[in-house]
C-alpha positions in Angstrom: 35.3 -39.1 157.3 38.8 -37.8 156.7 40.2 -35.2 154.3 42.1 -36.8 151.4 45.6 -35.6 150.7 46.5 -36.5 147.1 50.0 -36.2 145.7 52.5 -38.1 143.5 56.3 -38.4 143.3 56.4 -37.1 139.8 55.2 -33.6 141.0 58.7 -33.1 142.6 60.5 -34.2 139.4 59.0 -31.5 137.2 61.6 -28.8 137.4 61.8 -25.6 135.3 65.1 -24.4 136.7 66.6 -23.4 140.0 65.6 -19.8 139.3 61.9 -20.6 138.7 59.5 -19.8 141.6 57.2 -22.7 140.7 59.6 -25.2 142.2 59.6 -28.7 143.7 60.5 -27.0 147.1 56.9 -25.8 147.3 55.6 -29.3 148.0 58.4 -29.9 150.5 57.3 -26.7 152.3 53.7 -27.9 152.5 54.7 -31.3 153.8 57.0 -29.8 156.4 54.2 -27.6 157.7 51.7 -30.5 157.8 54.2 -32.4 160.0 55.0 -29.4 162.1 51.3 -28.7 162.7 50.8 -32.4 163.5 48.2 -32.7 160.7 49.9 -35.1 158.4 48.8 -38.3 160.2 45.1 -37.2 160.3 44.8 -37.2 156.5 43.8 -39.9 154.1 46.9 -40.1 151.9 46.5 -41.2 148.3 48.9 -41.4 145.4 47.4 -39.8 142.3 46.4 -41.8 139.2 47.2 -40.4 135.7 44.4 -38.6 133.8 43.1 -40.3 130.7 43.0 -38.8 127.3 39.2 -38.8 127.3 39.1 -36.9 130.6 41.5 -34.3 129.1 39.4 -34.0 126.0 36.5 -32.6 128.0 38.4 -29.3 128.4 41.4 -29.4 126.0 41.6 -29.6 122.2 43.0 -32.9 120.9 45.7 -31.0 118.9 46.8 -29.2 122.0 47.2 -32.5 124.0 49.1 -34.0 121.0 51.4 -30.9 120.9 52.2 -31.2 124.7 53.0 -34.9 124.3 55.2 -34.2 121.3 57.0 -31.4 123.1 58.1 -33.6 126.0 61.9 -33.7 125.9 64.1 -36.7 126.5 66.7 -34.4 128.1 67.0 -30.7 129.0 64.0 -28.4 128.8 61.5 -27.4 126.2 59.7 -24.0 126.5 55.9 -24.0 126.0 55.7 -20.3 126.7 58.2 -17.8 128.3 57.1 -18.8 131.8 56.4 -22.5 131.3 58.7 -25.3 130.3 58.9 -29.1 130.3 61.7 -31.4 131.4 61.7 -35.2 130.9 59.4 -35.7 133.9 56.9 -32.9 133.3 54.4 -34.8 131.1 54.0 -37.5 133.8 53.6 -34.8 136.4 51.0 -32.9 134.4 49.1 -36.1 133.7 49.1 -37.0 137.4 48.2 -33.4 138.5 45.0 -33.5 136.4 44.5 -37.2 137.4 44.8 -36.4 141.0 42.0 -33.8 140.8 39.8 -36.4 139.0 40.6 -39.0 141.7 39.6 -36.5 144.3 36.2 -36.0 142.6 35.6 -39.8 142.5 36.6 -40.2 146.2 34.3 -37.4 147.3 31.4 -38.6 145.2 31.8 -42.2 146.6 31.8 -40.6 150.1 35.1 -42.2 150.8 36.4 -38.9 152.2 34.7 -35.7 153.4 36.7 -33.6 151.0 40.1 -33.5 149.4 43.2 -31.4 148.8 45.4 -32.1 145.8 49.0 -31.1 146.4 50.0 -31.0 142.7 52.4 -29.5 140.3 52.3 -28.1 137.7 49.3 -25.8 138.5 46.5 -25.4 136.0 44.2 -22.4 136.1 45.9 -20.4 133.4 45.9 -23.2 130.9 43.2 -22.7 128.2 41.8 -25.3 125.8 44.7 -24.9 123.5 47.5 -23.0 125.3 49.9 -23.5 128.1 50.8 -20.4 130.1 51.6 -19.0 133.5 53.3 -22.2 134.8 50.2 -24.2 133.8 49.9 -27.1 131.2 46.6 -28.9 131.8 43.8 -27.1 133.6 43.5 -29.5 136.6 40.5 -28.0 138.2 38.6 -27.7 134.9 39.3 -31.4 134.1 38.0 -32.3 137.6 34.8 -30.1 137.3 34.0 -31.5 133.9 34.5 -35.0 135.2 32.0 -34.3 138.1 29.5 -33.1 135.5 29.9 -35.7 132.8 30.9 -38.8 134.7 28.9 -38.3 137.9 25.9 -36.6 136.4 25.9 -33.4 138.5 24.0 -30.5 137.1 25.8 -27.6 138.8 29.3 -27.2 140.1 31.2 -24.1 141.3 34.9 -23.2 141.3 36.1 -20.7 143.8 39.5 -19.4 142.6 41.3 -17.4 145.3 44.7 -17.3 143.6 46.0 -13.7 143.4 46.1 -14.1 139.5 42.9 -14.3 137.5 42.0 -17.8 136.4 41.8 -16.9 132.7 42.1 -20.5 131.5 39.3 -21.8 133.6 37.1 -18.9 132.5 37.8 -19.4 128.9 37.0 -23.1 129.1 33.7 -22.6 130.9 32.6 -19.3 129.5 29.7 -20.9 127.6 28.9 -23.6 130.1 26.2 -22.4 132.6 26.6 -25.6 134.6 29.8 -24.2 136.0 29.9 -21.1 138.2 33.4 -19.6 138.4 34.0 -17.2 141.2 37.5 -15.5 141.0 39.1 -12.9 143.2 42.4 -11.5 141.9 44.7 -8.5 141.9 44.0 -6.1 139.0 45.6 -4.8 136.9 48.0 -7.7 137.1 49.0 -10.9 135.1 47.3 -12.2 133.0 45.6 -8.9 132.6 42.1 -10.3 132.1 38.8 -10.8 134.0 37.9 -7.2 134.9 35.5 -6.7 132.0 33.9 -10.2 131.9 30.1 -10.1 131.8 28.4 -13.5 132.2 25.8 -14.7 134.7 27.8 -17.7 135.8 31.2 -16.0 135.8 31.8 -13.9 138.9 35.0 -11.9 138.7 36.0 -9.7 141.6 39.1 -7.6 140.6 40.8 -6.0 143.6 43.6 -3.5 143.7 47.2 -4.0 144.9 47.5 -3.6 148.6 44.1 -5.4 149.4 44.2 -6.8 152.9 42.0 -9.2 154.8 39.1 -6.8 155.7 38.3 -5.4 152.3 39.0 -8.8 150.7 36.4 -10.4 153.0 33.9 -7.6 152.4 34.2 -8.1 148.6 34.0 -11.8 148.8 30.9 -11.6 151.0 29.2 -9.0 148.8 29.9 -10.4 145.4 30.6 -14.1 145.7 28.6 -15.6 148.6 25.1 -14.4 147.4 25.8 -15.8 143.9 26.9 -19.2 145.2 23.8 -19.4 147.4 21.6 -18.6 144.4 23.4 -21.1 142.2 23.2 -24.0 144.7 26.3 -25.9 143.5 26.2 -29.7 144.0 30.0 -29.8 144.3 32.6 -27.1 145.1 36.1 -26.8 143.8 38.9 -24.5 145.0 41.6 -23.2 142.7 43.7 -22.8 145.8 46.4 -20.2 145.3 48.2 -18.8 148.3 50.2 -16.1 146.5 48.0 -13.4 147.9 49.8 -13.8 151.2 51.5 -10.6 152.4 54.9 -12.4 152.5 54.7 -13.5 148.9 56.5 -11.1 146.7 54.9 -12.4 143.5 52.0 -10.1 144.0 50.9 -7.2 146.2 48.0 -8.5 148.4 48.1 -8.5 152.1 46.3 -11.7 153.1 47.4 -13.9 156.1 46.6 -17.4 157.2 43.5 -16.3 159.0 42.1 -15.0 155.7 42.6 -18.4 154.0 40.8 -20.1 157.0 37.9 -17.6 156.5 37.7 -18.3 152.8 37.7 -22.1 153.5 35.0 -21.7 156.1 32.8 -19.9 153.6 33.2 -22.5 150.9 32.5 -25.3 153.5 29.3 -23.5 154.6 28.1 -23.4 151.0 29.0 -27.0 150.5 27.3 -28.1 153.6 24.0 -26.4 152.5 24.0 -27.4 148.9 26.6 -30.0 148.0 26.6 -32.6 150.9 29.9 -31.1 152.0 31.7 -32.1 148.8 34.8 -30.0 148.2 37.9 -30.7 146.0 40.7 -28.2 146.5 43.5 -28.1 144.0 46.8 -26.3 144.6 47.5 -23.4 142.3 50.0 -20.6 143.2 52.0 -19.6 146.3 55.7 -19.0 146.0 57.0 -17.8 149.3 57.8 -21.2 150.9 57.2 -20.3 154.5 53.8 -18.6 154.0 52.8 -21.2 151.4 53.3 -24.0 153.9 51.6 -22.2 156.7 48.6 -21.2 154.6 48.1 -24.6 153.1 48.3 -26.2 156.5 45.6 -23.7 157.8 43.4 -24.5 154.8 43.7 -28.2 155.2 43.2 -28.0 159.0 40.0 -26.2 158.3 38.8 -28.7 155.7 39.5 -31.5 158.1 37.7 -29.9 161.0 40.7 -30.1 163.2 
């Protein structure tokens, strides 16, 4: 079976301004690298479907969904927070970002694909039940995880968040839901200045200092995350796949390289093979240096696809 590559034209129309690092050019950089690495034609390409309101309501408050819909401008931009704004195309993009993640779950559960990568914008892991922040509007990976539990009847799913920023929104959404194990590595102290003091059996936060490179990162991941995942035995795995920990990405101060993202992917795939029939849905989060983003995503996808 192939790896699904799910995207949608609206993702490139969401634009928060030429100065903003979370730009449409990110997806162009990924596509360019997939072509350069001759991976593009090996993937099962799918156009995302929009999320439904009932799917969003599993993780977001109704009043918040209503407020986002009401804020959608007919022209110009509307700020939801200092870092996150909407243009006339953003609402469609956000609906299809969450919907693409749901679609990936359905395809994996039906065994139509081995696993899936959702190349979406806007990202999602900072969005809480009732707040947009950090470039995020709907929490795409949380919507997908809740769909796997409630629609497909799974009892345990795990989210591995390797973005350089803590997935505070995902943690807030699932803090009281032991069906979801969240494993998050992140630079600390750093935006959004959370996660270091969390204490919960199914929330595994691994704060790491600025300057962390591949060797100490892998040691921390192996020591703190892999044993917990083995014990939890997730029936499906999700990746909040942020690549802003790359040494060339000046949005943060980690020193990871492509080989480290390959290693992370291999570890997730090993857990999935043992406990989840190989089912993995990986959803794009951060990564803002275009060259390193494209190379890292291509390495991640090549590993997922077994190529």
